[in-house]
PQR file of N, CA, C, O and H, with PARSE charges and radii, in Angstrom:
ATOM      1  N   MET A   1     114.488 120.742  75.088 -0.4000 1.5000
ATOM      2  CA  MET A   1     113.423 121.792  74.838 -0.0000 2.0000
ATOM      3  C   MET A   1     112.122 121.935  75.852  0.5500 1.7000
ATOM      4  O   MET A   1     111.348 120.980  75.798 -0.5500 1.4000
ATOM      5  N   ASN A   2     111.781 122.991  76.761 -0.4000 1.5000
ATOM      6  CA  ASN A   2     111.013 122.767  77.778 -0.0000 2.0000
ATOM      7  C   ASN A   2     109.402 122.740  77.161  0.5500 1.7000
ATOM      8  O   ASN A   2     109.244 123.452  76.168 -0.5500 1.4000
ATOM      9  H   ASN A   2     112.410 123.767  76.804  0.4000 1.0000
ATOM     10  N   ARG A   3     108.248 122.024  77.628 -0.4000 1.5000
ATOM     11  CA  ARG A   3     106.906 122.221  77.575 -0.0000 2.0000
ATOM     12  C   ARG A   3     105.949 122.707  78.621  0.5500 1.7000
ATOM     13  O   ARG A   3     105.658 122.177  79.693 -0.5500 1.4000
ATOM     14  H   ARG A   3     108.376 121.446  78.434  0.4000 1.0000
ATOM     15  N   VAL A   4     105.503 123.869  78.067 -0.4000 1.5000
ATOM     16  CA  VAL A   4     104.536 124.564  78.975 -0.0000 2.0000
ATOM     17  C   VAL A   4     103.379 123.958  78.716  0.5500 1.7000
ATOM     18  O   VAL A   4     103.221 123.841  77.500 -0.5500 1.4000
ATOM     19  H   VAL A   4     105.739 124.299  77.196  0.4000 1.0000
ATOM     20  N   MET A   5     102.517 123.530  79.338 -0.4000 1.5000
ATOM     21  CA  MET A   5     101.293 123.402  78.911 -0.0000 2.0000
ATOM     22  C   MET A   5     100.051 124.355  79.583  0.5500 1.7000
ATOM     23  O   MET A   5      99.825 124.369  80.793 -0.5500 1.4000
ATOM     24  H   MET A   5     102.645 123.625  80.326  0.4000 1.0000
ATOM     25  N   SER A   6      99.562 124.863  78.943 -0.4000 1.5000
ATOM     26  CA  SER A   6      98.547 126.161  78.793 -0.0000 2.0000
ATOM     27  C   SER A   6      97.825 125.640  79.356  0.5500 1.7000
ATOM     28  O   SER A   6      97.968 124.418  79.398 -0.5500 1.4000
ATOM     29  H   SER A   6      99.746 124.852  77.960  0.4000 1.0000
ATOM     30  N   ILE A   7      96.616 126.274  80.125 -0.4000 1.5000
ATOM     31  CA  ILE A   7      95.775 125.601  80.817 -0.0000 2.0000
ATOM     32  C   ILE A   7      94.526 127.018  80.400  0.5500 1.7000
ATOM     33  O   ILE A   7      95.036 128.130  80.263 -0.5500 1.4000
ATOM     34  H   ILE A   7      96.500 127.267  80.091  0.4000 1.0000
ATOM     35  N   PRO A   8      93.097 126.913  80.237 -0.5600 1.5000
ATOM     36  CA  PRO A   8      92.390 127.781  79.978  0.2800 2.0000
ATOM     37  C   PRO A   8      92.134 128.479  80.862  0.5500 1.7000
ATOM     38  O   PRO A   8      91.900 128.053  81.993 -0.5500 1.4000
ATOM     39  N   GLU A   9      92.120 129.866  80.494 -0.4000 1.5000
ATOM     40  CA  GLU A   9      91.937 130.833  81.536 -0.0000 2.0000
ATOM     41  C   GLU A   9      90.208 130.424  82.306  0.5500 1.7000
ATOM     42  O   GLU A   9      89.837 130.817  83.412 -0.5500 1.4000
ATOM     43  H   GLU A   9      92.310 130.212  79.575  0.4000 1.0000
ATOM     44  N   THR A  10      89.364 129.519  81.302 -0.4000 1.5000
ATOM     45  CA  THR A  10      87.542 129.506  82.404 -0.0000 2.0000
ATOM     46  C   THR A  10      87.611 128.447  83.398  0.5500 1.7000
ATOM     47  O   THR A  10      86.524 127.882  83.518 -0.5500 1.4000
ATOM     48  H   THR A  10      89.665 129.200  80.403  0.4000 1.0000
ATOM     49  N   HIS A  11      88.720 127.892  84.310 -0.4000 1.5000
ATOM     50  CA  HIS A  11      88.810 127.166  85.010 -0.0000 2.0000
ATOM     51  C   HIS A  11      89.137 128.091  86.342  0.5500 1.7000
ATOM     52  O   HIS A  11      89.967 128.988  86.494 -0.5500 1.4000
ATOM     53  H   HIS A  11      89.603 128.351  84.213  0.4000 1.0000
ATOM     54  N   LYS A  12      88.065 127.466  87.339 -0.4000 1.5000
ATOM     55  CA  LYS A  12      88.578 128.291  88.589 -0.0000 2.0000
ATOM     56  C   LYS A  12      89.685 127.446  89.505  0.5500 1.7000
ATOM     57  O   LYS A  12      90.010 126.266  89.372 -0.5500 1.4000
ATOM     58  H   LYS A  12      87.391 126.737  87.216  0.4000 1.0000
ATOM     59  N   ASP A  13      90.197 128.490  90.546 -0.4000 1.5000
ATOM     60  CA  ASP A  13      90.845 127.422  91.148 -0.0000 2.0000
ATOM     61  C   ASP A  13      90.658 126.786  92.232  0.5500 1.7000
ATOM     62  O   ASP A  13      90.553 127.243  93.370 -0.5500 1.4000
ATOM     63  H   ASP A  13      89.933 129.448  90.654  0.4000 1.0000
ATOM     64  N   LEU A  14      90.609 125.521  91.812 -0.4000 1.5000
ATOM     65  CA  LEU A  14      90.844 124.946  93.389 -0.0000 2.0000
ATOM     66  C   LEU A  14      91.397 124.102  94.708  0.5500 1.7000
ATOM     67  O   LEU A  14      92.210 123.198  94.518 -0.5500 1.4000
ATOM     68  H   LEU A  14      90.694 125.150  90.887  0.4000 1.0000
ATOM     69  N   LYS A  15      91.059 124.333  95.697 -0.4000 1.5000
ATOM     70  CA  LYS A  15      92.067 124.084  97.192 -0.0000 2.0000
ATOM     71  C   LYS A  15      92.386 122.669  96.781  0.5500 1.7000
ATOM     72  O   LYS A  15      91.508 121.853  96.497 -0.5500 1.4000
ATOM     73  H   LYS A  15      90.398 125.068  95.851  0.4000 1.0000
ATOM     74  N   GLY A  16      94.219 122.303  96.754 -0.4000 1.5000
ATOM     75  CA  GLY A  16      94.311 121.231  97.084 -0.0000 2.0000
ATOM     76  C   GLY A  16      95.595 120.853  97.507  0.5500 1.7000
ATOM     77  O   GLY A  16      96.268 121.750  98.015 -0.5500 1.4000
ATOM     78  H   GLY A  16      94.932 122.965  96.985  0.4000 1.0000
ATOM     79  N   TRP A  17      96.141 119.625  97.409 -0.4000 1.5000
ATOM     80  CA  TRP A  17      97.107 119.572  97.932 -0.0000 2.0000
ATOM     81  C   TRP A  17      98.128 118.565  97.183  0.5500 1.7000
ATOM     82  O   TRP A  17      97.674 117.638  96.512 -0.5500 1.4000
ATOM     83  H   TRP A  17      95.595 118.896  96.997  0.4000 1.0000
ATOM     84  N   ALA A  18      99.360 118.749  97.302 -0.4000 1.5000
ATOM     85  CA  ALA A  18     100.524 118.567  96.015 -0.0000 2.0000
ATOM     86  C   ALA A  18     101.622 117.669  96.686  0.5500 1.7000
ATOM     87  O   ALA A  18     101.771 117.925  97.880 -0.5500 1.4000
ATOM     88  H   ALA A  18      99.729 119.502  97.847  0.4000 1.0000
ATOM     89  N   TYR A  19     102.439 116.656  96.178 -0.4000 1.5000
ATOM     90  CA  TYR A  19     103.685 116.001  97.053 -0.0000 2.0000
ATOM     91  C   TYR A  19     105.145 117.018  95.930  0.5500 1.7000
ATOM     92  O   TYR A  19     105.316 116.949  94.712 -0.5500 1.4000
ATOM     93  H   TYR A  19     102.318 116.448  95.207  0.4000 1.0000
ATOM     94  N   CYS A  20     105.731 117.639  96.702 -0.4000 1.5000
ATOM     95  CA  CYS A  20     106.711 118.208  96.236 -0.0000 2.0000
ATOM     96  C   CYS A  20     107.195 117.232  96.436  0.5500 1.7000
ATOM     97  O   CYS A  20     106.899 116.412  97.305 -0.5500 1.4000
ATOM     98  H   CYS A  20     105.592 117.695  97.690  0.4000 1.0000
ATOM     99  N   PRO A  21     108.265 117.172  95.410 -0.5600 1.5000
ATOM    100  CA  PRO A  21     109.597 115.983  95.130  0.2800 2.0000
ATOM    101  C   PRO A  21     110.903 116.657  95.621  0.5500 1.7000
ATOM    102  O   PRO A  21     111.965 116.035  95.639 -0.5500 1.4000
ATOM    103  N   ILE A  22     110.793 117.942  96.017 -0.4000 1.5000
ATOM    104  CA  ILE A  22     111.829 118.501  96.278 -0.0000 2.0000
ATOM    105  C   ILE A  22     112.083 117.899  97.932  0.5500 1.7000
ATOM    106  O   ILE A  22     112.882 117.066  98.362 -0.5500 1.4000
ATOM    107  H   ILE A  22     109.930 118.447  96.003  0.4000 1.0000
ATOM    108  N   CYS A  23     111.161 118.618  98.526 -0.4000 1.5000
ATOM    109  CA  CYS A  23     111.386 117.974 100.160 -0.0000 2.0000
ATOM    110  C   CYS A  23     110.637 117.094 100.951  0.5500 1.7000
ATOM    111  O   CYS A  23     110.805 116.838 102.143 -0.5500 1.4000
ATOM    112  H   CYS A  23     110.512 119.294  98.176  0.4000 1.0000
ATOM    113  N   THR A  24     109.682 116.593 100.076 -0.4000 1.5000
ATOM    114  CA  THR A  24     109.101 115.653 100.296 -0.0000 2.0000
ATOM    115  C   THR A  24     107.951 115.295 101.423  0.5500 1.7000
ATOM    116  O   THR A  24     107.628 114.362 102.159 -0.5500 1.4000
ATOM    117  H   THR A  24     109.545 116.800  99.107  0.4000 1.0000
ATOM    118  N   HIS A  25     107.460 116.900 101.019 -0.4000 1.5000
ATOM    119  CA  HIS A  25     106.178 116.991 101.657 -0.0000 2.0000
ATOM    120  C   HIS A  25     105.078 116.817 101.037  0.5500 1.7000
ATOM    121  O   HIS A  25     105.168 116.609  99.827 -0.5500 1.4000
ATOM    122  H   HIS A  25     107.722 117.657 100.421  0.4000 1.0000
ATOM    123  N   THR A  26     103.605 116.852 101.717 -0.4000 1.5000
ATOM    124  CA  THR A  26     102.370 117.332 101.243 -0.0000 2.0000
ATOM    125  C   THR A  26     102.161 118.982 101.411  0.5500 1.7000
ATOM    126  O   THR A  26     102.272 119.381 102.570 -0.5500 1.4000
ATOM    127  H   THR A  26     103.532 117.022 102.700  0.4000 1.0000
ATOM    128  N   VAL A  27     102.002 119.537 100.851 -0.4000 1.5000
ATOM    129  CA  VAL A  27     101.865 121.105 100.463 -0.0000 2.0000
ATOM    130  C   VAL A  27     100.307 121.566 100.456  0.5500 1.7000
ATOM    131  O   VAL A  27      99.739 120.510 100.735 -0.5500 1.4000
ATOM    132  H   VAL A  27     101.913 119.213  99.909  0.4000 1.0000
ATOM    133  N   GLU A  28      99.428 122.426 100.315 -0.4000 1.5000
ATOM    134  CA  GLU A  28      98.236 122.620 100.171 -0.0000 2.0000
ATOM    135  C   GLU A  28      98.934 123.840  98.640  0.5500 1.7000
ATOM    136  O   GLU A  28     100.090 124.234  98.486 -0.5500 1.4000
ATOM    137  H   GLU A  28      99.889 123.284 100.088  0.4000 1.0000
ATOM    138  N   THR A  29      98.217 124.009  98.132 -0.4000 1.5000
ATOM    139  CA  THR A  29      98.367 124.570  96.760 -0.0000 2.0000
ATOM    140  C   THR A  29      96.715 124.698  96.429  0.5500 1.7000
ATOM    141  O   THR A  29      95.670 124.377  96.995 -0.5500 1.4000
ATOM    142  H   THR A  29      97.278 123.689  98.257  0.4000 1.0000
ATOM    143  N   ALA A  30      97.165 125.451  94.999 -0.4000 1.5000
ATOM    144  CA  ALA A  30      96.067 125.739  93.808 -0.0000 2.0000
ATOM    145  C   ALA A  30      96.182 125.037  93.324  0.5500 1.7000
ATOM    146  O   ALA A  30      97.352 124.998  92.944 -0.5500 1.4000
ATOM    147  H   ALA A  30      98.014 125.712  94.539  0.4000 1.0000
ATOM    148  N   VAL A  31      95.351 123.850  92.815 -0.4000 1.5000
ATOM    149  CA  VAL A  31      95.290 123.333  91.774 -0.0000 2.0000
ATOM    150  C   VAL A  31      94.405 123.298  90.674  0.5500 1.7000
ATOM    151  O   VAL A  31      93.281 123.223  91.171 -0.5500 1.4000
ATOM    152  H   VAL A  31      94.400 123.881  93.123  0.4000 1.0000
ATOM    153  N   VAL A  32      94.291 123.315  89.088 -0.4000 1.5000
ATOM    154  CA  VAL A  32      93.336 123.731  88.260 -0.0000 2.0000
ATOM    155  C   VAL A  32      92.626 121.977  87.234  0.5500 1.7000
ATOM    156  O   VAL A  32      93.339 120.973  87.254 -0.5500 1.4000
ATOM    157  H   VAL A  32      95.204 123.376  88.685  0.4000 1.0000
ATOM    158  N   GLN A  33      91.883 121.967  86.828 -0.4000 1.5000
ATOM    159  CA  GLN A  33      91.129 120.520  86.495 -0.0000 2.0000
ATOM    160  C   GLN A  33      91.326 120.773  84.662  0.5500 1.7000
ATOM    161  O   GLN A  33      90.852 121.544  83.827 -0.5500 1.4000
ATOM    162  H   GLN A  33      91.305 122.782  86.812  0.4000 1.0000
ATOM    163  N   ALA A  34      92.056 119.925  84.667 -0.4000 1.5000
ATOM    164  CA  ALA A  34      92.647 120.098  83.223 -0.0000 2.0000
ATOM    165  C   ALA A  34      92.104 118.645  82.250  0.5500 1.7000
ATOM    166  O   ALA A  34      92.961 117.889  81.792 -0.5500 1.4000
ATOM    167  H   ALA A  34      92.441 119.299  85.345  0.4000 1.0000
ATOM    168  N   GLY A  35      90.481 118.364  81.994 -0.4000 1.5000
ATOM    169  CA  GLY A  35      89.353 117.149  81.533 -0.0000 2.0000
ATOM    170  C   GLY A  35      89.314 116.773  82.740  0.5500 1.7000
ATOM    171  O   GLY A  35      88.588 117.206  83.634 -0.5500 1.4000
ATOM    172  H   GLY A  35      89.785 118.978  82.365  0.4000 1.0000
ATOM    173  N   ARG A  36      90.433 115.609  82.807 -0.4000 1.5000
ATOM    174  CA  ARG A  36      90.081 113.841  83.675 -0.0000 2.0000
ATOM    175  C   ARG A  36      91.350 114.560  85.033  0.5500 1.7000
ATOM    176  O   ARG A  36      91.169 114.441  86.245 -0.5500 1.4000
ATOM    177  H   ARG A  36      91.023 115.257  82.080  0.4000 1.0000
ATOM    178  N   LYS A  37      92.263 115.095  84.543 -0.4000 1.5000
ATOM    179  CA  LYS A  37      93.505 115.345  85.603 -0.0000 2.0000
ATOM    180  C   LYS A  37      92.973 116.836  86.161  0.5500 1.7000
ATOM    181  O   LYS A  37      92.273 117.711  85.652 -0.5500 1.4000
ATOM    182  H   LYS A  37      92.410 115.192  83.558  0.4000 1.0000
ATOM    183  N   MET A  38      93.689 116.688  87.537 -0.4000 1.5000
ATOM    184  CA  MET A  38      94.033 117.443  88.078 -0.0000 2.0000
ATOM    185  C   MET A  38      95.277 117.862  88.096  0.5500 1.7000
ATOM    186  O   MET A  38      96.109 116.955  88.077 -0.5500 1.4000
ATOM    187  H   MET A  38      94.257 115.977  87.950  0.4000 1.0000
ATOM    188  N   LEU A  39      95.830 119.344  88.139 -0.4000 1.5000
ATOM    189  CA  LEU A  39      96.820 119.745  87.716 -0.0000 2.0000
ATOM    190  C   LEU A  39      97.387 121.019  88.690  0.5500 1.7000
ATOM    191  O   LEU A  39      96.571 121.788  89.199 -0.5500 1.4000
ATOM    192  H   LEU A  39      95.153 120.080  88.155  0.4000 1.0000
ATOM    193  N   VAL A  40      98.679 121.164  88.884 -0.4000 1.5000
ATOM    194  CA  VAL A  40      98.788 122.664  89.844 -0.0000 2.0000
ATOM    195  C   VAL A  40      99.079 123.583  89.087  0.5500 1.7000
ATOM    196  O   VAL A  40      99.808 123.650  88.097 -0.5500 1.4000
ATOM    197  H   VAL A  40      99.342 120.539  88.471  0.4000 1.0000
ATOM    198  N   LYS A  41      98.178 124.621  89.861 -0.4000 1.5000
ATOM    199  CA  LYS A  41      98.481 125.405  89.097 -0.0000 2.0000
ATOM    200  C   LYS A  41      99.867 126.436  88.538  0.5500 1.7000
ATOM    201  O   LYS A  41     100.432 127.338  89.156 -0.5500 1.4000
ATOM    202  H   LYS A  41      97.586 124.567  90.665  0.4000 1.0000
ATOM    203  N   PRO A  42     100.063 126.050  87.526 -0.5600 1.5000
ATOM    204  CA  PRO A  42     101.149 126.865  87.001  0.2800 2.0000
ATOM    205  C   PRO A  42     102.148 128.231  87.869  0.5500 1.7000
ATOM    206  O   PRO A  42     101.617 129.341  87.904 -0.5500 1.4000
ATOM    207  N   GLY A  43     103.017 128.124  88.273 -0.4000 1.5000
ATOM    208  CA  GLY A  43     103.693 129.334  89.154 -0.0000 2.0000
ATOM    209  C   GLY A  43     103.605 129.415  90.304  0.5500 1.7000
ATOM    210  O   GLY A  43     103.771 130.406  91.017 -0.5500 1.4000
ATOM    211  H   GLY A  43     103.449 127.222  88.245  0.4000 1.0000
ATOM    212  N   GLN A  44     103.302 128.243  90.610 -0.4000 1.5000
ATOM    213  CA  GLN A  44     103.122 127.682  92.084 -0.0000 2.0000
ATOM    214  C   GLN A  44     103.863 127.452  93.231  0.5500 1.7000
ATOM    215  O   GLN A  44     103.233 126.554  93.791 -0.5500 1.4000
ATOM    216  H   GLN A  44     103.168 127.439  90.031  0.4000 1.0000
ATOM    217  N   LYS A  45     105.093 127.800  94.111 -0.4000 1.5000
ATOM    218  CA  LYS A  45     105.912 127.444  94.599 -0.0000 2.0000
ATOM    219  C   LYS A  45     105.652 126.630  95.966  0.5500 1.7000
ATOM    220  O   LYS A  45     104.533 126.863  96.425 -0.5500 1.4000
ATOM    221  H   LYS A  45     105.605 128.529  93.657  0.4000 1.0000
ATOM    222  N   CYS A  46     106.372 125.793  96.669 -0.4000 1.5000
ATOM    223  CA  CYS A  46     106.393 125.332  97.553 -0.0000 2.0000
ATOM    224  C   CYS A  46     106.603 126.102  98.442  0.5500 1.7000
ATOM    225  O   CYS A  46     107.513 126.915  98.284 -0.5500 1.4000
ATOM    226  H   CYS A  46     107.281 125.603  96.296  0.4000 1.0000
ATOM    227  N   PRO A  47     105.676 126.104  99.921 -0.5600 1.5000
ATOM    228  CA  PRO A  47     106.184 127.027 100.883  0.2800 2.0000
ATOM    229  C   PRO A  47     106.957 126.489 101.968  0.5500 1.7000
ATOM    230  O   PRO A  47     107.225 127.229 102.915 -0.5500 1.4000
ATOM    231  N   ARG A  48     107.464 124.948 101.948 -0.4000 1.5000
ATOM    232  CA  ARG A  48     108.488 124.886 102.647 -0.0000 2.0000
ATOM    233  C   ARG A  48     109.593 124.856 102.545  0.5500 1.7000
ATOM    234  O   ARG A  48     110.355 124.665 103.493 -0.5500 1.4000
ATOM    235  H   ARG A  48     107.247 124.347 101.179  0.4000 1.0000
ATOM    236  N   CYS A  49     109.948 125.043 101.341 -0.4000 1.5000
ATOM    237  CA  CYS A  49     111.352 124.951 100.318 -0.0000 2.0000
ATOM    238  C   CYS A  49     111.387 125.250  98.952  0.5500 1.7000
ATOM    239  O   CYS A  49     112.068 124.692  98.092 -0.5500 1.4000
ATOM    240  H   CYS A  49     109.329 125.198 100.571  0.4000 1.0000
ATOM    241  N   ASN A  50     110.402 126.404  98.789 -0.4000 1.5000
ATOM    242  CA  ASN A  50     110.377 127.764  97.531 -0.0000 2.0000
ATOM    243  C   ASN A  50     110.724 127.505  96.337  0.5500 1.7000
ATOM    244  O   ASN A  50     110.949 128.417  95.542 -0.5500 1.4000
ATOM    245  H   ASN A  50     109.849 126.857  99.488  0.4000 1.0000
ATOM    246  N   SER A  51     110.885 125.520  95.827 -0.4000 1.5000
ATOM    247  CA  SER A  51     110.444 125.665  94.930 -0.0000 2.0000
ATOM    248  C   SER A  51     109.776 125.290  94.281  0.5500 1.7000
ATOM    249  O   SER A  51     108.708 125.042  94.840 -0.5500 1.4000
ATOM    250  H   SER A  51     110.703 124.779  96.473  0.4000 1.0000
ATOM    251  N   SER A  52     109.802 124.911  92.528 -0.4000 1.5000
ATOM    252  CA  SER A  52     108.610 125.355  91.920 -0.0000 2.0000
ATOM    253  C   SER A  52     107.688 123.598  91.843  0.5500 1.7000
ATOM    254  O   SER A  52     108.302 122.532  91.868 -0.5500 1.4000
ATOM    255  H   SER A  52     110.669 125.112  92.073  0.4000 1.0000
ATOM    256  N   LEU A  53     106.342 123.707  91.764 -0.4000 1.5000
ATOM    257  CA  LEU A  53     105.240 122.582  92.076 -0.0000 2.0000
ATOM    258  C   LEU A  53     104.625 122.254  90.535  0.5500 1.7000
ATOM    259  O   LEU A  53     103.432 121.994  90.374 -0.5500 1.4000
ATOM    260  H   LEU A  53     105.844 124.574  91.744  0.4000 1.0000
ATOM    261  N   GLU A  54     105.396 122.292  89.657 -0.4000 1.5000
ATOM    262  CA  GLU A  54     105.378 122.427  87.778 -0.0000 2.0000
ATOM    263  C   GLU A  54     104.874 120.885  88.589  0.5500 1.7000
ATOM    264  O   GLU A  54     103.859 120.466  89.143 -0.5500 1.4000
ATOM    265  H   GLU A  54     106.364 122.504  89.788  0.4000 1.0000
ATOM    266  N   ALA A  55     106.196 120.398  88.282 -0.4000 1.5000
ATOM    267  CA  ALA A  55     106.217 118.669  88.625 -0.0000 2.0000
ATOM    268  C   ALA A  55     105.631 118.148  89.394  0.5500 1.7000
ATOM    269  O   ALA A  55     105.330 117.001  89.065 -0.5500 1.4000
ATOM    270  H   ALA A  55     107.021 120.739  87.832  0.4000 1.0000
ATOM    271  N   ALA A  56     105.131 118.606  90.793 -0.4000 1.5000
ATOM    272  CA  ALA A  56     104.086 117.954  92.144 -0.0000 2.0000
ATOM    273  C   ALA A  56     102.889 117.411  91.434  0.5500 1.7000
ATOM    274  O   ALA A  56     102.144 118.009  90.656 -0.5500 1.4000
ATOM    275  H   ALA A  56     105.375 119.538  91.060  0.4000 1.0000
ATOM    276  N   SER A  57     102.821 115.769  91.971 -0.4000 1.5000
ATOM    277  CA  SER A  57     101.573 115.108  91.665 -0.0000 2.0000
ATOM    278  C   SER A  57     100.419 115.359  92.411  0.5500 1.7000
ATOM    279  O   SER A  57     100.303 114.635  93.400 -0.5500 1.4000
ATOM    280  H   SER A  57     103.426 115.284  92.602  0.4000 1.0000
ATOM    281  N   VAL A  58      99.594 116.119  92.236 -0.4000 1.5000
ATOM    282  CA  VAL A  58      98.034 116.193  92.868 -0.0000 2.0000
ATOM    283  C   VAL A  58      97.695 114.956  94.014  0.5500 1.7000
ATOM    284  O   VAL A  58      97.611 113.782  93.656 -0.5500 1.4000
ATOM    285  H   VAL A  58      99.688 116.707  91.433  0.4000 1.0000
ATOM    286  N   ILE A  59      97.553 115.291  95.128 -0.4000 1.5000
ATOM    287  CA  ILE A  59      97.544 113.685  96.337 -0.0000 2.0000
ATOM    288  C   ILE A  59      96.045 113.864  96.090  0.5500 1.7000
ATOM    289  O   ILE A  59      95.347 112.915  95.734 -0.5500 1.4000
ATOM    290  H   ILE A  59      97.622 116.246  95.419  0.4000 1.0000
ATOM    291  N   ARG A  60      95.484 115.287  96.315 -0.4000 1.5000
ATOM    292  CA  ARG A  60      93.657 115.498  96.996 -0.0000 2.0000
ATOM    293  C   ARG A  60      93.384 116.746  96.806  0.5500 1.7000
ATOM    294  O   ARG A  60      94.232 117.592  97.091 -0.5500 1.4000
ATOM    295  H   ARG A  60      96.051 116.058  96.604  0.4000 1.0000
ATOM    296  N   SER A  61      92.221 117.084  96.318 -0.4000 1.5000
ATOM    297  CA  SER A  61      91.651 117.738  95.786 -0.0000 2.0000
ATOM    298  C   SER A  61      90.378 118.316  96.547  0.5500 1.7000
ATOM    299  O   SER A  61      89.609 117.384  96.782 -0.5500 1.4000
ATOM    300  H   SER A  61      91.532 116.397  96.086  0.4000 1.0000
ATOM    301  N   GLU A  62      89.818 119.717  97.083 -0.4000 1.5000
ATOM    302  CA  GLU A  62      88.128 119.627  97.578 -0.0000 2.0000
ATOM    303  C   GLU A  62      87.636 120.090  96.497  0.5500 1.7000
ATOM    304  O   GLU A  62      87.754 121.222  96.027 -0.5500 1.4000
ATOM    305  H   GLU A  62      90.443 120.474  96.892  0.4000 1.0000
ATOM    306  N   GLN A  63      87.004 119.079  96.053 -0.4000 1.5000
ATOM    307  CA  GLN A  63      85.713 119.943  95.001 -0.0000 2.0000
ATOM    308  C   GLN A  63      84.424 119.176  95.074  0.5500 1.7000
ATOM    309  O   GLN A  63      84.252 117.960  94.991 -0.5500 1.4000
ATOM    310  H   GLN A  63      86.908 118.160  96.435  0.4000 1.0000
ATOM    311  N   ALA A  64      83.322 120.403  95.294 -0.4000 1.5000
ATOM    312  CA  ALA A  64      81.769 119.636  95.051 -0.0000 2.0000
ATOM    313  C   ALA A  64      82.051 118.188  94.100  0.5500 1.7000
ATOM    314  O   ALA A  64      82.914 117.708  93.364 -0.5500 1.4000
ATOM    315  H   ALA A  64      83.462 121.391  95.361  0.4000 1.0000
ATOM    316  N   ALA A  65      80.471 117.813  94.757 -0.4000 1.5000
ATOM    317  CA  ALA A  65      80.410 117.285  93.720 -0.0000 2.0000
ATOM    318  C   ALA A  65      79.195 117.428  92.433  0.5500 1.7000
ATOM    319  O   ALA A  65      79.313 116.774  91.396 -0.5500 1.4000
ATOM    320  H   ALA A  65      79.771 118.203  95.354  0.4000 1.0000
TER
END
């Protein structure tokens, strides 16, 4: 069974960097904040290898303090 995490629409997209597990590169992508965690926005694809970034881990995000 596939689990799909529903993210509320009230959050705005932030610019961030995620580690692609397929091509092993750090790529720029849209991230959202879910509580204390930063997650890659669902539906994003890696610009290098065109794989899904749903399983990618967020390395850095640009957010104002």
